[in-house]
C-alpha positions as CSV (number, residue, x, y, z in Angstrom):
1,M,101.0,95.1,143.5
2,K,103.3,96.7,140.8
3,N,103.4,100.4,140.3
4,I,103.3,100.5,136.5
5,F,101.8,97.9,134.1
6,L,103.3,98.3,130.7
7,I,101.3,97.0,127.8
8,T,101.8,96.2,124.0
9,P,98.3,95.9,122.6
10,P,97.4,93.6,119.7
11,F,98.8,93.0,117.4
12,T,102.4,93.3,116.4
13,Q,104.9,90.3,115.6
14,L,104.3,86.7,116.3
15,N,107.8,85.6,116.6
16,T,109.4,87.9,119.0
17,P,108.2,90.7,121.5
18,Y,108.0,94.5,120.1
19,P,111.0,95.9,122.4
20,A,109.5,99.1,123.8
21,T,108.1,97.8,127.0
22,A,111.1,96.0,127.8
23,Y,113.2,98.9,127.2
24,L,111.0,101.0,129.7
25,K,111.1,98.1,132.2
26,G,114.8,98.1,132.0
27,F,115.0,101.7,132.6
28,L,112.5,101.6,135.4
29,N,114.6,98.8,137.2
30,T,117.4,101.4,137.6
31,K,115.1,103.7,139.5
32,N,113.7,100.8,141.6
33,I,110.3,101.5,140.1
34,S,108.5,97.9,140.1
35,S,106.7,97.0,136.8
36,F,105.2,94.5,135.0
37,Q,105.0,94.0,131.3
38,M,102.5,92.3,128.7
39,D,102.4,91.6,125.0
40,L,98.4,91.3,124.9
41,G,98.9,90.3,121.2
42,I,100.8,87.1,121.5
43,E,98.4,86.0,124.4
44,V,95.4,86.9,122.3
45,I,96.6,84.7,119.3
46,L,97.4,81.6,121.5
47,E,94.1,81.8,123.1
48,L,92.4,82.0,119.7
49,F,94.6,79.3,117.8
50,S,94.2,76.7,120.6
51,K,91.9,73.7,120.3
52,E,89.5,75.3,122.8
53,G,89.6,78.6,121.1
54,L,88.9,76.9,117.7
55,M,85.8,75.0,119.0
56,K,84.5,78.3,120.3
57,I,85.3,80.2,116.7
58,F,83.4,77.3,114.7
59,R,80.6,77.5,117.5
60,E,80.3,81.3,117.3
61,S,80.1,81.3,113.2
62,E,77.2,78.7,113.2
63,S,74.8,81.5,112.8
64,Y,76.5,82.6,109.6
65,K,76.6,79.3,107.8
66,S,73.9,80.5,105.0
67,D,76.4,83.3,104.0
68,F,79.8,81.3,103.7
69,S,81.7,81.6,101.0
70,E,83.0,78.4,99.4
71,N,86.4,78.6,101.2
72,S,84.5,78.8,104.5
73,Q,82.3,75.9,103.7
74,R,85.4,74.2,103.2
75,I,87.3,75.2,106.4
76,Y,83.9,74.6,108.4
77,A,83.5,71.2,107.0
78,L,87.3,70.3,108.0
79,Q,86.6,71.9,111.6
80,N,87.8,68.4,113.5
81,D,90.9,68.3,111.4
82,Y,91.6,71.9,112.3
83,I,90.8,71.5,116.0
84,K,92.5,68.2,116.3
85,T,95.9,69.5,114.8
86,I,96.1,73.2,116.2
87,D,97.9,72.4,119.3
88,S,100.5,70.4,117.7
89,V,100.9,72.9,114.8
90,I,101.4,75.8,117.5
91,A,103.7,73.7,119.6
92,F,105.9,73.0,116.3
93,L,106.0,76.7,115.5
94,Q,107.0,77.5,118.9
95,S,110.0,74.9,118.5
96,K,108.8,72.6,121.1
97,N,107.6,70.0,118.6
98,P,110.4,70.1,115.8
99,T,109.6,66.1,114.8
100,L,106.4,67.3,113.5
101,A,107.9,68.9,110.4
102,R,108.0,65.5,108.8
103,Q,104.1,65.1,109.2
104,I,103.3,68.5,108.3
105,C,105.3,68.1,104.8
106,L,103.3,64.9,104.2
107,D,100.1,65.4,102.1
108,G,97.2,64.9,104.1
109,F,98.3,65.9,107.6
110,L,97.2,69.5,107.5
111,P,93.7,70.4,106.1
112,E,94.0,72.9,103.5
113,A,91.8,75.7,102.0
114,S,92.5,78.6,99.6
115,R,96.0,79.6,100.9
116,F,97.4,76.4,99.7
117,A,96.6,77.0,96.1
118,Q,99.9,79.1,96.1
119,L,101.8,75.9,96.6
120,E,102.4,75.0,92.8
121,D,105.9,76.6,93.0
122,M,106.6,75.1,96.4
123,D,109.7,72.9,95.4
124,W,111.0,76.0,93.3
125,A,110.6,78.4,96.2
126,F,111.7,76.1,99.2
127,G,113.8,73.4,97.3
128,S,116.9,74.9,99.0
129,M,115.5,75.8,102.2
130,G,115.2,72.5,104.1
131,L,112.3,70.4,105.9
132,Q,112.0,72.6,108.8
133,D,111.5,75.9,106.9
134,K,109.2,73.9,104.2
135,A,107.2,72.8,107.4
136,K,107.0,76.3,108.9
137,H,105.7,77.7,105.6
138,L,102.9,75.0,105.2
139,A,101.9,75.6,108.9
140,T,101.7,79.4,108.2
141,L,99.4,78.7,105.2
142,Y,97.3,76.8,107.5
143,L,97.1,79.6,110.2
144,E,96.2,81.9,107.3
145,D,93.5,79.8,106.3
146,L,91.9,80.0,109.6
147,S,92.6,83.7,109.9
148,D,90.7,84.1,106.4
149,F,88.0,82.2,108.3
150,I,87.8,84.6,111.2
151,V,88.0,87.9,109.0
152,E,85.0,86.6,106.9
153,N,82.8,85.3,109.7
154,I,84.0,86.5,113.0
155,D,85.8,89.7,112.9
156,E,86.7,91.8,109.8
157,N,89.3,93.7,111.6
158,F,91.6,90.7,112.4
159,G,95.1,90.3,111.3
160,F,98.0,88.8,112.7
161,S,100.2,91.8,112.9
162,R,97.6,94.5,113.1
163,Y,93.9,94.9,114.2
164,A,91.5,97.5,112.9
165,E,94.2,99.1,111.2
166,R,92.2,101.2,108.8
167,L,90.7,103.1,112.0
168,G,94.4,104.6,113.0
169,R,95.7,105.3,109.6
170,S,95.9,108.7,109.0
171,A,93.0,109.5,110.9
172,N,93.0,113.5,110.8
173,S,89.9,113.2,112.8
174,F,88.8,111.1,115.7
175,D,85.4,110.8,114.6
176,E,85.4,107.5,112.9
177,L,87.5,105.6,115.8
178,Y,85.4,107.2,118.4
179,D,81.8,106.2,116.9
180,Y,83.4,102.5,116.4
181,L,84.3,102.6,120.3
182,Q,80.6,103.0,121.3
183,S,79.6,99.9,119.6
184,E,79.7,96.6,121.4
185,P,83.3,94.9,121.8
186,T,84.1,92.6,119.0
187,Y,84.8,88.9,119.3
188,I,88.5,89.5,119.4
189,D,88.1,92.3,122.0
190,K,86.2,90.1,124.5
191,I,89.5,87.7,124.3
192,T,91.6,90.7,124.9
193,L,89.8,92.2,127.7
194,E,89.2,89.1,129.5
195,L,93.2,88.4,129.3
196,L,93.7,92.1,130.4
197,E,91.2,92.0,133.4
198,E,93.0,88.8,134.7
199,R,96.3,90.7,134.9
200,L,94.8,93.9,136.2
201,K,93.4,92.0,139.1
202,E,96.7,90.1,139.6
203,I,99.1,93.2,139.3
204,N,96.6,96.0,140.8
205,P,98.8,99.0,139.3
206,R,98.5,102.6,139.8
207,L,99.6,103.5,136.2
208,V,99.0,101.4,133.1
209,C,101.1,102.5,129.9
210,F,100.2,101.3,126.6
211,S,103.1,101.2,123.9
212,V,101.4,101.9,120.6
213,P,104.0,101.4,117.9
214,F,101.5,101.3,114.7
215,P,98.3,102.2,113.4
216,G,97.4,98.7,113.9
217,N,97.8,98.6,117.6
218,L,95.9,101.9,118.2
219,Y,92.2,100.7,118.1
220,S,92.9,98.0,120.8
221,A,94.7,100.4,123.0
222,F,91.5,102.4,123.0
223,R,89.1,99.6,123.7
224,C,91.3,98.3,126.5
225,T,91.6,101.9,128.1
226,Q,87.7,102.2,127.8
227,F,87.5,99.1,129.7
228,V,89.7,100.0,132.4
229,K,88.1,103.7,132.8
230,A,84.9,101.8,133.0
231,N,85.9,99.3,135.5
232,Y,89.2,100.5,137.4
233,P,88.5,104.2,137.5
234,Q,91.3,104.7,140.1
235,I,93.8,103.5,137.6
236,K,95.9,106.2,135.7
237,V,96.4,105.4,131.7
238,S,98.9,106.7,129.4
239,M,100.0,106.2,125.8
240,G,103.3,106.5,124.4
241,G,105.4,104.9,121.5
242,G,105.7,105.2,117.6
243,F,102.3,106.2,116.7
244,P,101.6,109.2,119.2
245,N,105.2,110.0,118.6
246,T,104.6,110.6,114.8
247,E,100.9,110.9,114.4
248,L,99.6,112.5,117.6
249,R,101.8,116.0,117.9
250,D,99.2,118.1,116.8
251,L,96.6,116.2,119.2
252,K,93.5,118.7,120.0
253,D,90.3,116.4,120.4
254,K,89.5,116.4,124.0
255,R,87.3,113.0,123.7
256,V,90.8,111.2,123.3
257,F,91.1,111.8,127.1
258,E,87.8,110.2,127.9
259,F,90.2,106.9,127.3
260,F,93.5,108.0,128.5
261,D,94.9,110.5,131.3
262,F,98.2,111.1,129.5
263,I,99.8,111.1,126.0
264,T,103.6,111.2,125.9
265,L,105.8,112.0,123.1
266,D,109.5,110.8,122.0
267,D,111.6,108.9,124.5
268,G,109.6,107.6,127.2
269,E,111.8,107.2,130.0
270,L,111.8,110.5,131.9
271,P,108.2,111.2,131.0
272,V,107.1,107.8,132.4
273,E,109.2,108.5,135.4
274,L,107.5,111.8,136.1
275,L,103.9,110.4,135.6
276,N,104.8,107.7,138.4
277,S,105.7,110.5,140.6
278,H,102.5,112.3,139.8
279,V,100.4,109.1,140.3
280,N,102.2,108.3,143.5
281,N,101.9,112.1,144.5
282,P,99.0,114.3,142.8
283,E,100.8,117.3,144.1
284,H,103.6,116.4,141.8
285,H,102.9,118.3,138.6
286,E,106.2,118.0,136.5
287,Y,105.9,116.9,133.1
288,K,108.1,115.8,130.1
289,R,106.4,116.0,126.7
290,T,102.9,115.1,127.9
291,F,99.4,116.1,126.7
292,L,96.6,116.1,129.1
293,L,93.4,117.5,129.6
294,E,93.1,120.5,132.0
295,N,89.9,122.6,132.4
296,E,88.1,120.8,129.4
297,A,91.0,121.7,127.0
298,V,94.0,119.8,125.8
299,I,97.0,120.9,127.2
300,Y,100.7,120.2,126.2
301,R,103.2,120.1,129.4
302,N,106.8,120.1,129.1
303,N,107.5,122.0,132.3
304,T,110.4,120.1,133.8
305,L,114.0,121.3,133.7
306,R,115.4,117.9,134.0
307,H,116.8,116.6,130.7
308,D,116.4,113.1,128.9
309,Y,118.6,110.4,130.0
310,K,121.5,109.5,128.1
311,Q,121.6,106.1,126.3
312,S,124.3,104.9,128.8
313,E,121.9,105.6,132.0
314,V,118.8,103.6,130.5
315,G,119.8,100.4,131.7
316,T,119.3,97.1,129.6
317,P,116.0,96.0,128.2
318,D,114.3,93.6,130.8
319,Y,112.0,90.8,128.9
320,T,110.9,89.4,132.3
321,D,107.2,88.6,132.3
322,L,106.9,88.1,128.4
323,L,106.1,84.6,127.5
324,L,109.4,84.3,125.5
325,E,109.0,80.6,124.9
326,N,105.4,80.9,123.6
327,Y,106.3,83.3,120.3
328,I,105.8,81.3,117.2
329,S,108.0,81.4,114.1
330,V,106.3,81.5,110.5
331,I,107.6,82.1,107.1
332,E,104.8,83.8,105.0
333,I,106.8,83.8,101.9
334,A,110.1,82.7,100.2
335,N,112.2,85.3,101.2
336,P,115.3,85.1,103.1
337,M,115.2,88.6,104.8
338,H,111.5,88.5,105.4
339,S,111.9,85.0,107.3
340,L,114.3,87.1,109.7
341,W,111.5,89.3,110.5
342,S,108.9,86.7,111.1
343,D,111.0,83.6,112.1
344,G,113.1,83.2,115.2
345,R,113.3,85.0,118.4
346,W,115.5,88.1,118.5
347,N,116.7,90.3,121.6
348,K,116.1,93.9,120.5
349,L,118.9,96.5,121.0
350,T,119.9,99.6,119.8
351,M,123.4,100.8,118.7
352,A,122.6,104.3,118.4
353,H,119.6,106.5,119.4
354,G,118.8,108.6,116.3
355,C,120.5,108.8,112.8
356,Y,124.1,109.8,112.2
357,W,123.0,110.9,108.7
358,G,119.9,112.8,109.4
359,K,119.4,114.3,105.9
360,C,117.0,112.2,103.7
361,T,114.3,114.6,102.6
362,F,111.6,111.6,102.9
363,C,112.3,110.9,106.5
364,D,111.1,112.4,109.9
365,I,114.2,114.3,110.5
366,S,112.7,117.0,112.3
367,L,111.7,114.4,115.1
368,D,113.8,113.6,118.2
369,Y,113.8,109.8,117.3
370,I,115.7,110.7,114.3
371,K,117.5,114.0,115.1
372,V,118.8,113.5,118.4
373,Y,122.0,111.2,117.6
374,E,123.7,109.4,120.6
375,P,125.8,106.4,120.0
376,I,126.3,103.9,123.0
377,H,130.0,102.6,123.9
378,A,130.6,99.5,122.3
379,K,131.7,97.7,125.6
380,T,128.3,98.8,127.2
381,L,126.6,97.4,124.1
382,V,128.2,94.1,124.4
383,D,127.7,94.1,128.2
384,R,123.9,94.2,127.6
385,M,124.1,91.7,125.1
386,E,125.7,89.4,127.6
387,E,122.9,90.4,130.2
388,L,120.4,89.6,127.7
389,I,121.7,86.0,126.7
390,A,121.8,85.4,130.4
391,Q,118.3,86.5,131.0
392,T,116.7,85.0,127.9
393,G,118.5,82.3,126.8
394,H,118.6,83.5,123.3
395,N,122.0,84.7,121.7
396,G,120.3,86.4,118.7
397,F,120.2,90.0,118.2
398,H,118.3,92.5,116.0
399,F,119.8,96.1,116.4
400,V,116.9,98.3,115.4
401,D,118.8,101.5,114.5
402,E,117.5,103.8,112.1
403,A,121.0,103.4,110.8
404,A,123.9,101.6,112.4
405,P,127.2,103.5,112.5
406,P,129.8,101.7,110.5
407,A,132.6,102.9,113.0
408,L,130.6,101.8,116.3
409,M,129.7,98.5,114.3
410,R,133.5,97.8,113.8
411,E,134.0,98.4,117.7
412,V,131.0,96.1,118.5
413,A,132.2,93.4,116.3
414,L,135.9,93.7,118.0
415,E,134.3,93.6,121.4
416,I,132.4,90.5,120.5
417,L,135.7,88.9,119.1
418,R,137.6,90.0,122.3
419,R,135.1,88.2,124.6
420,N,134.9,85.3,122.6
421,L,131.3,85.4,122.2
422,T,128.9,83.3,119.7
423,V,126.4,85.3,119.0
424,T,124.0,86.3,115.6
425,W,122.7,89.7,114.9
426,W,121.8,91.8,112.0
427,T,120.7,95.5,111.6
428,N,119.7,98.5,109.3
429,I,122.3,100.4,107.6
430,R,123.3,103.1,105.2
431,F,125.3,101.9,102.2
432,E,128.2,104.0,103.2
433,K,131.7,103.6,101.5
434,S,133.0,102.9,105.0
435,F,131.7,99.5,104.6
436,T,135.0,98.2,103.0
437,A,135.7,94.5,102.3
438,D,137.6,94.0,105.5
439,L,135.0,95.6,107.8
440,C,132.5,93.1,106.2
441,V,134.7,90.3,106.8
442,L,135.0,91.4,110.3
443,L,131.3,92.0,110.8
444,K,130.8,88.5,109.6
445,A,133.3,87.0,112.0
446,S,131.5,88.7,114.9
447,G,128.0,87.0,113.9
448,C,126.5,89.5,111.6
449,I,124.2,87.6,109.1
450,A,122.4,90.3,107.5
451,V,121.9,93.8,106.8
452,S,119.2,96.0,105.2
453,G,119.3,99.4,103.8
454,G,117.8,101.9,101.5
455,L,118.9,102.1,97.9
456,E,115.5,104.0,97.5
457,V,115.5,105.1,93.9
458,A,118.3,103.7,91.9
459,S,118.8,106.9,90.2
460,D,121.9,109.4,91.0
461,R,119.8,112.5,90.4
462,L,116.9,111.5,92.6
463,L,119.5,110.0,95.3
464,E,121.0,113.5,95.3
465,L,117.5,115.0,95.6
466,I,116.8,112.8,98.5
467,K,120.2,113.8,100.2
468,K,120.9,110.1,100.6
469,G,124.5,110.8,100.5
470,V,125.3,107.8,98.3
471,T,125.7,106.9,94.6
472,V,124.5,103.9,92.7
473,E,128.1,102.9,92.1
474,Q,128.9,103.3,96.0
475,V,125.7,101.0,96.7
476,A,126.9,98.4,94.4
477,K,130.5,98.2,95.6
478,V,129.2,98.1,99.3
479,T,126.5,95.3,98.5
480,R,129.2,93.4,96.9
481,N,131.6,93.6,100.0
482,F,128.6,92.3,102.3
483,T,127.8,89.7,99.8
484,E,131.3,88.2,99.4
485,A,131.6,88.2,103.1
486,G,128.8,86.1,103.4
487,I,126.2,88.7,104.9
488,M,122.9,88.8,103.2
489,V,121.6,92.1,101.8
490,H,118.3,93.5,101.6
491,A,117.5,96.7,100.0
492,Y,114.7,99.2,100.3
493,L,113.4,100.4,97.1
494,M,111.1,103.2,96.3
495,Y,109.2,104.3,93.5
496,G,106.9,107.7,93.1
497,Y,109.4,110.1,94.7
498,P,108.3,113.7,93.8
499,T,109.6,114.5,90.2
500,Q,110.5,111.2,89.4
501,T,109.9,110.4,85.6
502,I,108.6,107.2,84.1
503,Q,112.1,107.0,82.5
504,E,113.8,107.0,85.8
505,T,111.4,104.1,87.1
506,V,112.4,102.1,84.2
507,D,116.0,102.9,84.7
508,S,115.9,102.2,88.4
509,L,114.2,98.8,87.9
510,E,117.3,98.1,85.4
511,M,119.8,98.8,88.1
512,V,118.1,96.5,90.5
513,R,117.8,93.6,87.8
514,Q,121.7,93.7,87.2
515,M,122.4,94.0,91.0
516,F,120.3,90.7,91.4
517,E,121.7,89.2,88.2
518,L,125.3,89.8,89.7
519,G,124.4,88.4,93.0
520,I,125.3,91.4,95.0
521,L,121.5,91.5,96.4
522,Q,119.7,88.8,97.8
523,S,116.4,90.5,98.9
524,G,114.4,93.8,98.5
525,F,111.1,95.4,98.7
526,W,109.3,98.0,96.5
527,H,107.2,100.7,98.3
528,Q,105.6,103.5,96.9
529,F,106.7,106.9,98.2
530,A,104.6,108.3,101.1
531,M,104.8,111.9,102.1
532,T,104.8,112.3,105.9
533,A,104.1,115.5,107.8
534,H,107.7,115.7,109.7
535,S,109.8,115.2,106.7
536,P,111.3,118.0,104.7
537,V,109.1,117.0,101.7
538,G,106.1,117.1,104.1
539,L,107.3,120.5,105.8
540,H,108.4,122.2,102.2
541,P,106.3,120.5,99.7
542,E,106.7,123.3,97.4
543,E,110.4,122.8,97.1
544,F,109.8,119.4,95.8
545,G,106.9,120.0,93.4
546,V,104.0,118.5,95.2
547,I,100.8,119.9,96.2
548,P,99.6,118.7,99.5
549,Q,96.0,118.0,100.6
550,L,95.5,120.2,103.5
551,N,93.0,118.8,106.2
552,E,92.1,120.1,109.5
553,I,93.9,118.0,112.0
554,T,92.3,117.2,115.5
555,F,93.7,113.8,115.9
556,A,96.3,112.0,113.7
557,N,98.6,113.7,111.5
558,N,101.6,111.9,109.4
559,D,100.9,110.4,106.0
560,I,99.8,113.4,103.7
561,Q,97.7,113.0,100.6
562,F,99.3,114.8,97.7
563,K,99.6,115.5,93.8
564,D,102.8,115.4,92.0
565,K,103.3,118.3,89.5
566,T,104.5,115.8,87.0
567,G,100.7,114.1,86.8
568,I,102.4,110.7,86.5
569,N,100.2,107.9,88.1
570,H,103.0,105.8,89.8
571,E,100.7,103.4,91.4
572,K,100.2,101.8,87.9
573,F,103.9,100.5,88.4
574,S,103.5,98.7,91.6
575,F,102.3,95.0,90.3
576,G,105.1,95.0,87.7
577,L,107.9,96.3,89.9
578,K,107.0,93.6,92.7
579,K,106.6,90.8,90.2
580,S,109.8,91.5,88.6
581,L,111.6,91.6,92.1
582,F,109.9,88.4,93.3
583,N,111.5,86.7,90.1
584,Y,115.1,88.1,90.6
585,M,115.1,87.3,94.2
586,H,114.5,83.7,92.9
587,G,117.3,84.0,90.4
588,I,115.3,83.8,87.3
589,C,113.7,85.8,84.6
590,F,116.9,88.1,84.2
591,D,116.5,88.0,80.5
592,Y,113.0,88.9,80.3
593,P,112.6,92.3,78.7
594,L,111.4,95.0,81.1
595,Q,108.3,95.6,79.4
596,D,107.3,92.1,80.1
597,W,106.4,93.0,83.5
598,F,103.9,95.7,82.8
599,D,100.5,95.6,80.7
600,F,101.0,99.3,79.6
601,K,103.8,100.7,77.5
602,I,107.1,101.7,79.1
603,P,110.2,103.1,77.4
604,N,113.4,101.4,77.1
605,T,116.0,101.7,79.6
606,K,118.8,104.0,79.2
607,V,121.2,102.2,81.4
608,N,123.9,100.1,80.0
609,S,123.7,96.4,80.4
610,D,127.0,96.2,82.0
611,F,126.4,99.4,84.0
612,I,126.7,97.5,87.6
613,Y,129.2,95.3,86.4
614,N,131.5,98.2,85.3
615,C,130.9,99.7,88.9
616,L,132.6,96.7,90.4
617,Q,135.7,96.7,88.4
618,D,138.1,98.1,91.2
619,E,141.5,99.1,91.0
620,N,143.7,98.1,94.2
621,H,144.5,101.0,96.5
622,L,148.2,100.4,97.8
623,E,147.8,102.8,100.8
624,T,147.2,101.9,104.2
625,K,146.7,104.7,106.9
626,A,148.8,105.1,109.7
627,N,146.2,104.7,112.3
628,A,144.5,101.9,110.4
629,K,143.6,98.9,112.7
630,I,145.3,95.5,112.1
631,V,142.9,92.5,112.8
632,W,144.1,88.9,112.4
633,L,141.1,86.3,112.5
634,G,143.2,83.3,111.2
635,G,144.7,81.9,114.4
636,V,148.2,80.9,115.3
637,P,150.0,79.0,112.3
638,F,152.1,75.9,112.5
639,S,155.9,77.1,111.8
640,E,158.5,74.9,110.1
641,V,162.3,76.3,109.7
642,Y,163.8,74.5,106.6
643,T,167.0,75.0,104.5
644,K,166.9,76.1,100.9
645,S,169.7,75.6,98.5
646,K,170.4,76.9,95.1
647,K,173.3,76.9,92.8
648,G,175.6,76.2,95.9
649,N,174.1,78.6,98.2
650,S,171.9,77.8,101.2
651,W,169.8,79.8,103.5
652,E,167.0,79.2,106.2
653,M,163.4,79.6,105.4
654,M,160.4,79.3,107.2
655,R,156.9,77.6,106.2
656,L,154.2,78.7,108.2
657,S,150.9,76.4,107.5
658,F,147.5,78.0,108.4
659,H,144.1,76.2,108.6
660,T,140.9,78.1,108.1
661,K,137.5,76.7,108.9
662,L,137.0,75.9,105.3
663,D,140.5,75.6,103.8
664,A,144.2,75.4,104.4
665,F,147.1,77.2,102.9
666,E,150.7,77.8,103.7
667,I,153.4,80.6,103.3
668,N,157.0,80.3,102.7
669,L,159.3,83.1,103.9
670,E,163.1,84.0,104.5
671,A,163.4,82.8,108.1
672,D,163.8,86.2,109.7
673,K,160.5,87.7,108.0
674,G,158.7,84.4,108.7
675,K,159.8,84.5,112.5
676,W,158.5,88.1,112.3
677,L,155.4,87.6,110.8
678,F,154.6,84.5,113.3
679,S,155.5,86.7,116.1
680,I,153.1,89.6,114.8
681,L,150.2,87.4,114.4
682,Q,150.5,86.1,117.9
683,K,150.8,89.7,119.2
684,I,148.0,90.9,117.4
685,E,145.6,87.9,118.4
686,S,146.5,88.1,122.3
687,S,146.5,91.9,122.3
688,S,144.0,93.1,124.7
689,E,142.2,95.0,121.9
690,K,142.5,92.0,119.6
691,C,144.1,94.5,116.9
692,L,147.1,96.7,116.4
693,S,147.6,100.0,114.5
694,Y,149.5,100.0,111.3
695,N,152.0,102.1,112.8
696,Q,152.6,99.7,115.7
697,V,153.0,96.8,113.1
698,K,155.4,98.9,111.2
699,A,157.6,99.7,114.1
700,D,157.6,95.9,115.3
701,Y,158.8,95.0,112.0
702,E,161.7,97.6,112.2
703,T,162.5,96.7,115.8
704,F,162.9,93.2,114.7
705,G,165.8,94.4,112.5
706,L,164.1,94.2,109.2
707,E,164.1,96.9,106.3
708,D,161.7,98.0,103.6
709,F,158.4,97.3,105.6
710,E,156.1,98.8,102.7
711,L,157.6,96.4,100.1
712,F,156.9,93.5,102.4
713,W,153.4,94.7,103.5
714,Y,152.3,94.8,99.7
715,S,154.1,91.4,98.9
716,K,152.4,88.3,97.5
717,S,152.9,86.6,100.9
718,I,150.8,89.6,102.9
719,E,148.2,89.3,100.1
720,K,147.5,85.9,100.7
721,L,147.0,86.6,104.1
722,R,144.7,89.7,103.2
723,K,142.6,87.1,101.5
724,N,142.5,84.7,104.5
725,G,141.7,87.0,107.8
726,L,144.3,89.8,108.0
727,L,142.1,92.6,107.9
728,V,143.0,96.4,107.4
729,L,140.4,98.7,109.2
């Protein structure tokens, strides 16, 4: 028996668990509260996409044969081929059957339906990605064909990463979802509930907590709790997670509490701990940010005097109970950053709670998950990384920050290097000027492979209105620094921001075109501006020239429909922006006029064709701060003293020979300076901090009896070292 059963309802990701329940379980461990966690989504997927699961699906569909589309007819006719191959394909996507890649890539092994029609450009898109990735993409198309069959003939709500999403998206009223829940469970529901009941009998919990991150998880959460209430009325049920945190803050409809006993907001650790106390002792009525029903009315209780736990106190996420080896890695589209989201198993961690910037006008900066900023100490973070490697056997990490702080990223990188760890990691950032070329090299050396960040609208006027705190020029320089260090860069791009003109949309596209052409962006995605209730735009629409559509709120409240006073139909730009970006990401069509991407007239860009290029023409700053950290990544060189003669004079010289992973080079110096340089590089590398301050390096030079440190520091010899691993941070 476990006290608490933590559940992520269908569906989130196929390749890795959504981390909320692992975070909570890690915290509960620190309080000696027993718990069990389950990702219902992946378990339902594995039940569906199995030999037995497909046999049931095809049997279930027989009564609809007369209504089959041409595509469904083809899939049904090839059902034996799907049934024969499905278990092998799933095992391949679970990295349990890698040799199948060669067969998958041969024509005739996988049955093919409509999704394979997009394969004309396969060689162009995957030519450089290798056999395994090509096979994953083909296997993904195969699964998507089966998904189309399920949606068309079995369950219209099905999706690999969402279920019945329309019922949860901006549902100001509970009516539609409530009515839908009165109907018979769907085919997918039945599988979900069978798996849930099996676990409930095994665990026998007192409290079940559903973490609902997205609208696409909401319906399944309600369907599951409906089942629990009907069959296990003694169990208390709670909901938390991203969806209630953003959408249910104005909850009034008491019918919600026919399904849930409690709904908690924001950080879940203390609210869940207090609910556990209440469930074990009903006389205990202390709550933290919790909705419940009292006297037939929805009440919000926040009556505890206890404060939320510090990030240093919440423990290490615990992935125990989750079927880590059974997640499936897919590659939906030939985009390197999208493959990170859907391919491979990532341990999820957070460097800092909230956002250190917290000013962007489109963001939910009034809510705690953004507003309350609290970084975690680098040593604690790397301790947690080591714990997770030991626990899961995986050394890949996705830091799921709103925006990881540059200074903390530097300290984490240094700590990883101090411990000589081999890890792979990526995160979300702001394109801060703090990301110098040297810092990006350090991050790469520590295992950072990619960053994503918001360029949003590539217009300085709009960036200022957004309060993004960056300029286009700054973004260009930062993306260049990451790219030159070998770190992939993905940009979130926005169109349709309030007051944005057509000219600004066109100019923004031109900026993006130039950045891809110069190779300083590798990936991007355009999304249309959405106004949310908790952002400055949503809270003060009159200041941004928008007219919101005001609805009565009894259930969910986040996305707000609005009219822009400019009257521009921004949606019509969607196809052209996304099509152009798709081509730019593949390194082609840079010479196409922007007009070619749109089937309506657009104005010519006012951006100079070399604007981004000119932004990148840096002047060298011959200045190093006294407290700057000096890091050496290049290892200990070989040294050789030799005599140099000229015009009858001779003197001692030292040759330092360096070997990097990709190259070798040497530096020749007067012997005394060579001996000092050899010595200081050893000191930096062997120091407990893996770095010395600039002042310490300078003092060491002078203690050595040498003069004119600045002249030496900015010499060609040091410049060569700076290009090969001597970093100033």
